[in-house]
OpenMM code with the backbone's topology and positions (N, CA, C; nanometers):
from openmm import Vec3, app, unit

residues = "MET PRO LEU TYR GLU PHE SER CYS LEU ALA HIS GLY SER PHE GLU LEU ARG ARG PRO PHE SER GLN ALA THR ALA PRO ALA ARG CYS PRO GLN CYS GLY GLU LEU ALA ARG ARG VAL PHE THR SER PRO ASN VAL PRO ARG THR PRO ALA TRP ILE VAL GLU GLY LEU THR ARG GLU GLU ARG SER ARG HIS GLU PRO ARG VAL ALA THR ARG GLU GLU ILE GLY LEU PRO ALA TYR ASP PRO GLU ALA LYS PRO GLN TYR HIS VAL ALA LYS GLY ARG PRO TRP MET ILE SER HIS".split()
positions = [
    Vec3(-1.6786, -10.0961, -0.4710),
    Vec3(-1.5897, -10.0841, -0.5850),
    Vec3(-1.6501, -10.1594, -0.7035),
    Vec3(-1.6361, -10.1020, -0.8224),
    Vec3(-1.6909, -10.1681, -0.9405),
    Vec3(-1.6054, -10.2867, -0.9850),
    Vec3(-1.6680, -10.3720, -1.0624),
    Vec3(-1.6031, -10.4919, -1.1146),
    Vec3(-1.5627, -10.4646, -1.2592),
    Vec3(-1.4343, -10.4815, -1.2911),
    Vec3(-1.3830, -10.4569, -1.4258),
    Vec3(-1.3369, -10.5882, -1.4870),
    Vec3(-1.3516, -10.5988, -1.6188),
    Vec3(-1.3081, -10.7185, -1.6901),
    Vec3(-1.1822, -10.6855, -1.7695),
    Vec3(-1.0855, -10.7767, -1.7637),
    Vec3(-0.9593, -10.7597, -1.8354),
    Vec3(-0.9348, -10.8821, -1.9216),
    Vec3(-0.8465, -10.8661, -2.0219),
    Vec3(-0.8169, -10.9766, -2.1123),
    Vec3(-0.6661, -10.9959, -2.1244),
    Vec3(-0.6219, -11.1159, -2.0920),
    Vec3(-0.4815, -11.1544, -2.1051),
    Vec3(-0.4670, -11.2288, -2.2385),
    Vec3(-0.3606, -11.1986, -2.3143),
    Vec3(-0.3416, -11.2647, -2.4441),
    Vec3(-0.3212, -11.4153, -2.4282),
    Vec3(-0.2596, -11.4588, -2.3208),
    Vec3(-0.2299, -11.6008, -2.3012),
    Vec3(-0.3415, -11.6770, -2.2300),
    Vec3(-0.4094, -11.6140, -2.1329),
    Vec3(-0.5035, -11.6872, -2.0481),
    Vec3(-0.6494, -11.6427, -2.0600),
    Vec3(-0.6799, -11.5486, -2.1446),
    Vec3(-0.8194, -11.5071, -2.1631),
    Vec3(-0.8624, -11.3983, -2.0656),
    Vec3(-0.9925, -11.3927, -2.0419),
    Vec3(-1.0470, -11.2826, -1.9610),
    Vec3(-1.0555, -11.3184, -1.8126),
    Vec3(-1.0492, -11.2136, -1.7296),
    Vec3(-1.0659, -11.2272, -1.5846),
    Vec3(-1.1238, -11.0964, -1.5319),
    Vec3(-1.1795, -11.1008, -1.4116),
    Vec3(-1.2432, -10.9834, -1.3521),
    Vec3(-1.1710, -10.9423, -1.2243),
    Vec3(-1.1678, -10.8101, -1.2013),
    Vec3(-1.1071, -10.7552, -1.0800),
    Vec3(-1.1943, -10.6441, -1.0248),
    Vec3(-1.2015, -10.6369, -0.8927),
    Vec3(-1.2658, -10.5221, -0.8272),
    Vec3(-1.1561, -10.4218, -0.7968),
    Vec3(-1.1785, -10.2974, -0.8412),
    Vec3(-1.0808, -10.1929, -0.8148),
    Vec3(-1.1514, -10.0589, -0.8029),
    Vec3(-1.0875, -9.9616, -0.7395),
    Vec3(-1.1494, -9.8297, -0.7237),
    Vec3(-1.1594, -9.7562, -0.8578),
    Vec3(-1.2471, -9.6559, -0.8623),
    Vec3(-1.2655, -9.5764, -0.9837),
    Vec3(-1.1350, -9.5110, -1.0284),
    Vec3(-1.0515, -9.4747, -0.9345),
    Vec3(-0.9261, -9.4064, -0.9684),
    Vec3(-0.8325, -9.4951, -1.0503),
    Vec3(-0.8514, -9.6272, -1.0453),
    Vec3(-0.7661, -9.7200, -1.1202),
    Vec3(-0.8389, -9.7816, -1.2392),
    Vec3(-0.9480, -9.7201, -1.2823),
    Vec3(-1.0311, -9.7773, -1.3885),
    Vec3(-0.9570, -9.7911, -1.5211),
    Vec3(-0.8729, -9.6948, -1.5557),
    Vec3(-0.8061, -9.6982, -1.6862),
    Vec3(-0.6707, -9.7677, -1.6835),
    Vec3(-0.6183, -9.7963, -1.5671),
    Vec3(-0.4862, -9.8595, -1.5564),
    Vec3(-0.4940, -10.0066, -1.5951),
    Vec3(-0.3913, -10.0588, -1.6648),
    Vec3(-0.3911, -10.2019, -1.6967),
    Vec3(-0.3716, -10.2849, -1.5697),
    Vec3(-0.4085, -10.4113, -1.5775),
    Vec3(-0.3961, -10.5008, -1.4619),
    Vec3(-0.3038, -10.6171, -1.4973),
    Vec3(-0.2514, -10.6802, -1.3964),
    Vec3(-0.1658, -10.7981, -1.4170),
    Vec3(-0.2524, -10.9240, -1.4165),
    Vec3(-0.2231, -11.0145, -1.5075),
    Vec3(-0.2950, -11.1422, -1.5137),
    Vec3(-0.2630, -11.2223, -1.3872),
    Vec3(-0.3646, -11.2776, -1.3197),
    Vec3(-0.3382, -11.3528, -1.1964),
    Vec3(-0.2609, -11.4830, -1.2202),
    Vec3(-0.2580, -11.5337, -1.3440),
    Vec3(-0.1887, -11.6602, -1.3713),
    Vec3(-0.0446, -11.6406, -1.4169),
    Vec3(-0.0230, -11.5457, -1.5104),
    Vec3(0.1127, -11.5298, -1.5645),
    Vec3(0.1799, -11.3990, -1.5230),
    Vec3(0.1051, -11.3022, -1.4730),
    Vec3(0.1633, -11.1765, -1.4288),
    Vec3(0.1852, -11.0741, -1.5388),
    Vec3(0.1507, -11.1065, -1.6627),
    Vec3(0.1653, -11.0118, -1.7737),
    Vec3(0.0557, -10.9058, -1.7659),
    Vec3(0.0827, -10.7904, -1.8275),
    Vec3(-0.0178, -10.6844, -1.8307),
    Vec3(-0.1348, -10.7250, -1.9200),
    Vec3(-0.2537, -10.6988, -1.8720),
    Vec3(-0.3757, -10.7301, -1.9471),
    Vec3(-0.4529, -10.6008, -1.9716),
    Vec3(-0.5177, -10.5935, -2.0857),
    Vec3(-0.5949, -10.4742, -2.1207),
    Vec3(-0.7375, -10.4868, -2.0695),
    Vec3(-0.7963, -10.3717, -2.0398),
    Vec3(-0.9346, -10.3698, -1.9917),
    Vec3(-1.0300, -10.3923, -2.1085),
    Vec3(-1.1339, -10.4730, -2.0840),
    Vec3(-1.2383, -10.4990, -2.1825),
    Vec3(-1.3601, -10.4182, -2.1401),
    Vec3(-1.4126, -10.3367, -2.2315),
    Vec3(-1.5288, -10.2539, -2.1985),
    Vec3(-1.6562, -10.3335, -2.2244),
    Vec3(-1.7344, -10.3513, -2.1200),
    Vec3(-1.8591, -10.4271, -2.1290),
    Vec3(-1.9747, -10.3404, -2.0799),
    Vec3(-2.0956, -10.3870, -2.1041),
    Vec3(-2.2133, -10.3123, -2.0588),
    Vec3(-2.2254, -10.3229, -1.9068),
    Vec3(-2.2906, -10.2253, -1.8428),
    Vec3(-2.3064, -10.2307, -1.6970),
    Vec3(-2.3972, -10.3456, -1.6558),
    Vec3(-2.3929, -10.3782, -1.5284),
    Vec3(-2.4732, -10.4878, -1.4751),
    Vec3(-2.6184, -10.4426, -1.4612),
    Vec3(-2.6930, -10.4482, -1.5699),
    Vec3(-2.8301, -10.3980, -1.5741),
    Vec3(-2.9282, -10.4810, -1.4908),
    Vec3(-2.9156, -10.6135, -1.4813),
    Vec3(-3.0141, -10.6888, -1.4034),
    Vec3(-3.0245, -10.6468, -1.2570),
    Vec3(-2.9243, -10.5809, -1.2031),
    Vec3(-2.9298, -10.5374, -1.0640),
    Vec3(-2.9954, -10.4007, -1.0473),
    Vec3(-3.0314, -10.3377, -1.1580),
    Vec3(-3.0968, -10.2078, -1.1515),
    Vec3(-3.2377, -10.2272, -1.0961),
    Vec3(-3.2809, -10.1452, -1.0001),
    Vec3(-3.4154, -10.1590, -0.9444),
    Vec3(-3.5235, -10.1473, -1.0526),
    Vec3(-3.6325, -10.2195, -1.0333),
    Vec3(-3.7398, -10.2252, -1.1332),
    Vec3(-3.7983, -10.0879, -1.1624),
    Vec3(-3.8115, -10.0019, -1.0609),
    Vec3(-3.8721, -9.8709, -1.0846),
    Vec3(-3.7839, -9.7835, -1.1722),
    Vec3(-3.6514, -9.8020, -1.1666),
    Vec3(-3.5616, -9.7261, -1.2539),
    Vec3(-3.5717, -9.7788, -1.3968),
    Vec3(-3.5737, -9.9110, -1.4125),
    Vec3(-3.5869, -9.9705, -1.5454),
    Vec3(-3.7179, -9.9268, -1.6095),
    Vec3(-3.8261, -9.9259, -1.5324),
    Vec3(-3.9564, -9.8838, -1.5847),
    Vec3(-3.9528, -9.7378, -1.6303),
    Vec3(-3.8921, -9.6523, -1.5511),
    Vec3(-3.8814, -9.5108, -1.5881),
    Vec3(-3.7968, -9.4901, -1.7125),
    Vec3(-3.6848, -9.5618, -1.7226),
    Vec3(-3.5997, -9.5502, -1.8410),
    Vec3(-3.6711, -9.6012, -1.9654),
    Vec3(-3.7463, -9.7101, -1.9517),
    Vec3(-3.8217, -9.7643, -2.0642),
    Vec3(-3.9285, -9.6664, -2.1094),
    Vec3(-4.0008, -9.6079, -2.0144),
    Vec3(-4.1054, -9.5107, -2.0475),
    Vec3(-4.0451, -9.3877, -2.1158),
    Vec3(-3.9319, -9.3418, -2.0656),
    Vec3(-3.8659, -9.2246, -2.1245),
    Vec3(-3.8191, -9.2551, -2.2665),
    Vec3(-3.7625, -9.3728, -2.2875),
    Vec3(-3.7156, -9.4116, -2.4205),
    Vec3(-3.8325, -9.4209, -2.5185),
    Vec3(-3.9427, -9.4782, -2.4743),
    Vec3(-4.0599, -9.4933, -2.5603),
    Vec3(-4.1191, -9.3576, -2.5959),
    Vec3(-4.1182, -9.2641, -2.5026),
    Vec3(-4.1807, -9.1340, -2.5266),
    Vec3(-4.0987, -9.0464, -2.6208),
    Vec3(-3.9763, -9.0836, -2.6477),
    Vec3(-3.8969, -9.0056, -2.7432),
    Vec3(-3.9576, -9.0129, -2.8828),
    Vec3(-4.0109, -9.1277, -2.9194),
    Vec3(-4.0597, -9.1491, -3.0549),
    Vec3(-4.2114, -9.1418, -3.0661),
    Vec3(-4.2810, -9.1739, -2.9622),
    Vec3(-4.4271, -9.1725, -2.9656),
    Vec3(-4.4809, -9.1106, -2.8373),
    Vec3(-4.4708, -8.9783, -2.8245),
    Vec3(-4.5176, -8.9149, -2.7008),
    Vec3(-4.6674, -8.9341, -2.6802),
    Vec3(-4.7074, -8.9526, -2.5570),
    Vec3(-4.8469, -8.9729, -2.5227),
    Vec3(-4.9135, -8.8374, -2.5077),
    Vec3(-5.0305, -8.8225, -2.5705),
    Vec3(-5.1054, -8.6975, -2.5637),
    Vec3(-5.2219, -8.7175, -2.4680),
    Vec3(-5.2331, -8.6314, -2.3687),
    Vec3(-5.3407, -8.6416, -2.2697),
    Vec3(-5.4555, -8.5501, -2.3097),
    Vec3(-5.5778, -8.5960, -2.2862),
    Vec3(-5.6950, -8.5126, -2.3123),
    Vec3(-5.7255, -8.4302, -2.1880),
    Vec3(-5.8102, -8.3288, -2.2050),
    Vec3(-5.8478, -8.2433, -2.0922),
    Vec3(-5.9163, -8.3252, -1.9827),
    Vec3(-5.9997, -8.4208, -2.0218),
    Vec3(-6.0720, -8.5028, -1.9238),
    Vec3(-5.9761, -8.5909, -1.8436),
    Vec3(-5.8706, -8.6410, -1.9082),
    Vec3(-5.7747, -8.7273, -1.8394),
    Vec3(-5.6996, -8.6539, -1.7287),
    Vec3(-5.6771, -8.5263, -1.7473),
    Vec3(-5.6039, -8.4516, -1.6449),
    Vec3(-5.6967, -8.3748, -1.5517),
    Vec3(-5.8287, -8.3980, -1.5651),
    Vec3(-5.9235, -8.3414, -1.4697),
    Vec3(-5.9839, -8.2078, -1.5069),
    Vec3(-5.9712, -8.1655, -1.6311),
    Vec3(-6.0318, -8.0401, -1.6750),
    Vec3(-6.1611, -8.0686, -1.7504),
    Vec3(-6.2567, -7.9758, -1.7470),
    Vec3(-6.3796, -7.9973, -1.8236),
    Vec3(-6.3511, -7.9890, -1.9737),
    Vec3(-6.4389, -8.0460, -2.0524),
    Vec3(-6.4238, -8.0424, -2.1975),
    Vec3(-6.4273, -7.8977, -2.2469),
    Vec3(-6.3601, -7.8698, -2.3547),
    Vec3(-6.3524, -7.7339, -2.4084),
    Vec3(-6.4859, -7.6939, -2.4700),
    Vec3(-6.5346, -7.5761, -2.4325),
    Vec3(-6.6592, -7.5218, -2.4872),
    Vec3(-6.6297, -7.3806, -2.5379),
    Vec3(-6.6276, -7.3600, -2.6697),
    Vec3(-6.5940, -7.2275, -2.7218),
    Vec3(-6.6979, -7.1208, -2.6887),
    Vec3(-6.8205, -7.1594, -2.6544),
    Vec3(-6.9271, -7.0641, -2.6228),
    Vec3(-6.9293, -7.0250, -2.4754),
    Vec3(-6.8513, -7.0915, -2.3927),
    Vec3(-6.8533, -7.0647, -2.2485),
    Vec3(-6.7943, -6.9274, -2.2186),
    Vec3(-6.8505, -6.8618, -2.1166),
    Vec3(-6.7996, -6.7318, -2.0750),
    Vec3(-6.6729, -6.7528, -1.9918),
    Vec3(-6.5816, -6.6565, -1.9942),
    Vec3(-6.4605, -6.6710, -1.9129),
    Vec3(-6.4933, -6.6761, -1.7641),
    Vec3(-6.4123, -6.7480, -1.6885),
    Vec3(-6.4360, -6.7685, -1.5460),
    Vec3(-6.3604, -6.6692, -1.4588),
    Vec3(-6.3121, -6.5615, -1.5151),
    Vec3(-6.2396, -6.4640, -1.4351),
    Vec3(-6.3264, -6.3410, -1.4108),
    Vec3(-6.2942, -6.2633, -1.3098),
    Vec3(-6.3719, -6.1465, -1.2699),
    Vec3(-6.3192, -6.0225, -1.3411),
    Vec3(-6.4101, -5.9440, -1.3970),
    Vec3(-6.3729, -5.8188, -1.4621),
    Vec3(-6.4289, -5.7053, -1.3781),
    Vec3(-6.3428, -5.6176, -1.3320),
    Vec3(-6.3854, -5.5045, -1.2491),
    Vec3(-6.4539, -5.3990, -1.3353),
    Vec3(-6.5524, -5.3314, -1.2768),
    Vec3(-6.6220, -5.2250, -1.3482),
    Vec3(-6.5424, -5.0957, -1.3354),
    Vec3(-6.5417, -5.0184, -1.4400),
    Vec3(-6.4744, -4.8891, -1.4351),
    Vec3(-6.3245, -4.9039, -1.4357),
    Vec3(-6.2607, -4.8185, -1.3601),
    Vec3(-6.1146, -4.8175, -1.3516),
    Vec3(-6.0739, -4.8424, -1.2065),
    Vec3(-6.0537, -4.9658, -1.1655),
    Vec3(-6.0264, -4.9952, -1.0248),
    Vec3(-5.8930, -4.9395, -0.9756),
    Vec3(-5.8041, -4.9068, -1.0645),
    Vec3(-5.6753, -4.8531, -1.0213),
    Vec3(-5.6829, -4.7040, -0.9891),
    Vec3(-5.7953, -4.6399, -1.0248),
    Vec3(-5.8121, -4.4970, -0.9979),
    Vec3(-5.8871, -4.4790, -0.8661),
    Vec3(-5.8360, -4.4004, -0.7791),
    Vec3(-5.8992, -4.3746, -0.6501),
    Vec3(-5.9494, -4.2305, -0.6507),
    Vec3(-6.0775, -4.2132, -0.6200),
    Vec3(-6.1313, -4.0763, -0.6176),
    Vec3(-6.1029, -4.0124, -0.4829),
    Vec3(-6.1002, -3.8788, -0.4810),
    Vec3(-6.0674, -3.8062, -0.3582),
    Vec3(-6.1895, -3.7637, -0.2854),
] * unit.nanometer
topology = app.Topology()
chain = topology.addChain("A")
for resn in residues:
    res = topology.addResidue(resn, chain)
    for name in ("N", "CA", "C"):
        topology.addAtom(name, app.Element.getBySymbol(name[0]), res)
């Protein structure tokens, strides 16, 4: 169950663990019993695994400055405009069958 923070006007903030189904419902202050409103805070990021944080950081960075890979970096030979194509061209009309 997630941990939610609430704020009582008389006693300040306190935290409660409750199910997702009760996320929007107000809570009672443990000291005075009055209704307290939920305080929206950021998620507990320090507990996020390092590989997820690294991926999110890389994704955020690539939004503004995408990395461009060269042909050599991805294992392809350098571009040569004079090179002949590496595919096979059939002679004649290979789709025609003679009788």
